[in-house]
N, C-alpha and C positions, 0 to 999 in steps of 0.2 A: 504494500500500500504506500502511495506517495505521501509527501508531507501535506499536499493539497487535499488528498482524499481523507487524511486523518482529521484535518481541520473541518472539512465538510461534515464528516460523521459526528464530530464533537458538537458542532453547531446545531445539527439536526436533533441531537439528543437533548439539547437545552430547550429549543423552541418547540416543545411538544404541546399538545392541547392542554394537558393537565397543568403545565407550567404557565401557559398563557392565561388560563383561568385564575391561577393563583395571583399572577401579576395584575390581572384585571380586578381582582378583589381589593388589592392594595389601592388601585386607582379609584375604585368605587368609594373607598373610605373618604377620600378627599371630596368627592362629589356629595357624599352624605353630609359632611360638615358644611359644605356650601349651602345646603338647604336651610341652615340656621339663619342665614341672612335674608331669607324670603319672609313674607308676612302671612299671618293667618293660617288657616287649615292647609293651604297649599304646601307650606313648609313641612308640616307634620306628615302629610300623606306622601310627599316626595321622599322625605327621609326614611319613612317606613318602606316604601317601594325599593329604594336603593339597598337598604339593609336586608330586605328579603332576598333580593337577587344575589347579593354578596353571600348570604348564608347558604343559598342553594348551590353556589359555585364551590363552597367549602365541602359539600358532600361529593359533588361530581369530580373535582380535581383528584381527590384521594381515590375514589372508586375507579375512575378511568385509568389512573396511574397503575393501580394493581391489576385491573382487568386487561390492560394492553401491555403490561410489563414495561411501563415507561417511567418507573421510579428513578429519580435522579438526585444527586447531592444538592443541586440548586433547589429542587422542589422540597426536599427535606428541610432545607434551611428557611425558605420563604414561607412555607405553609403555616408553621406556628406563629411566625411574625405577622402574617396577614390576619390570622385569627385574633391575635391579641390587639392589633391595631383596630380591628372592627369593633371588638367588645369595648375597648377603652374609649373610642370615639363615641359610641352609643351612650356609654355611661356619662361622659362629659356633656353630651347634648342634652340628655334628660335632666341633668343637674343645672346646666345653663338656662334651660327653659323653665326651671323651677317646678318641673313635674314631680320631682321627689324633693323632700325637704324634711327637716326635723330628724327624727330617729331613723328614717329611711335612708339617710346618708350613710348609716353604718354598713348595710350590705354593699353599698357602692364602694366604700373604702375597703371592705373585706375582699371583694372580688378583684379590685384593682391591685391591692397589695399581693394577693395570691398570684396573680398573673406575673407580676414583676419578680417576686421571690422564686417562683417555680422556674421561670426562664433562666435565672442565674444558677439555680440548682441543677437544672437539666444540662446546662453547659458543663458544670463541674462533673456530673455523673458521666456525661459522654466522654470527657477527657480521661476519666478513670475507667472507661469501658464497662460501666454499670448501667444496665437498662431497666427502666420501670415501665412495664406494660400498661396500656390504657385499660382500665377496668370498665365493667358494665355500668357501675355507679357513676364513673366519670362521664360516660356518654349521656346518662340521664341528666347529670349536672349541666352539661352543655346544652341539651335540648331544653331544659327548664329555663336556663339563662337566656337563650335566644327567644323563647316565647315571651318571657317577662319583658325583655327589652323591646320586643315588637309592640306589645300593648302600651308600654310607657312612651315609646316614640310617637305612637298615634295620639296619646294624651287626650286633651280636650276635644280634638277632632274626632277621636274614636268614641268618645262619650255620646256623640250624636247618633252613632250607629249601634254601638253595644253599650248598654248601661253599665256603670261601674268599671269601665275599662281601666282607669288608673288604679283602682283598688285591686283589681285582678293582677295587674302588672306588679304592684307593690308586694302583694302576697307571694307571687312567683319569684320576685327578686330576693325576698327573705329566704325562701326555700332553696334557691340557687346558692345563696351565700352560705347557708348551713352545709349544703353538699360540697361547696367549694372548699370550705374549711376542713371538712372531713377527708375529702380526696387529696387535698394538699398535704395532709399529714403523711400519706404514703410516700411522697417524694422526700420529705424531711426525714422520715424513718430510714429510708434507703441511704440517704446522704450521710446521716449521722452514724449509721451502722458501718458504712465504708470508712469514715474518718476514724472511728474507734478501732476498727480492725487494723487500719494502717498504723495507728499509734501503738497498738499492742505488739505488732510485729517489730 
């Protein structure tokens, strides 16, 4: 294989549909934040629509990468980054819009803190060649988190269609925060176990 052939093969392995979907999700985060500067219900519905599209790509990029054997190092790096950017941006939006306030700020802080802490811990565990598999409970956490954020992004606009939209979203956010705290413990347990094992050796 020539140098040119190698470069072509490497480029094609990067620009796969799963990777394009992941990159698109990152761009959608910016578009969702842009909705904040619009007025009225339009801003809410647009933010919700963009969030929903981005959440759907989160499923399809991973599914297609496995189904088509197109998993790549780029995808493995960008996918969790895109997920965390999407969640963080949605949490910031619902806070900036004052959809959540008072004690409901607690689950917002818990979820944001967990995302940051787990990112650092994942990097540490990856360097130590320690893997922590995604559990079924973690998947339920993600599902509950996305649903709650969807209701809260709709906010007052959603109240005109589904009564108690904000209350439903707040309840879902609390549940997601509890699951977030519990599932995050698995990462810390694996990290501390590895640190203690190294110190013992």
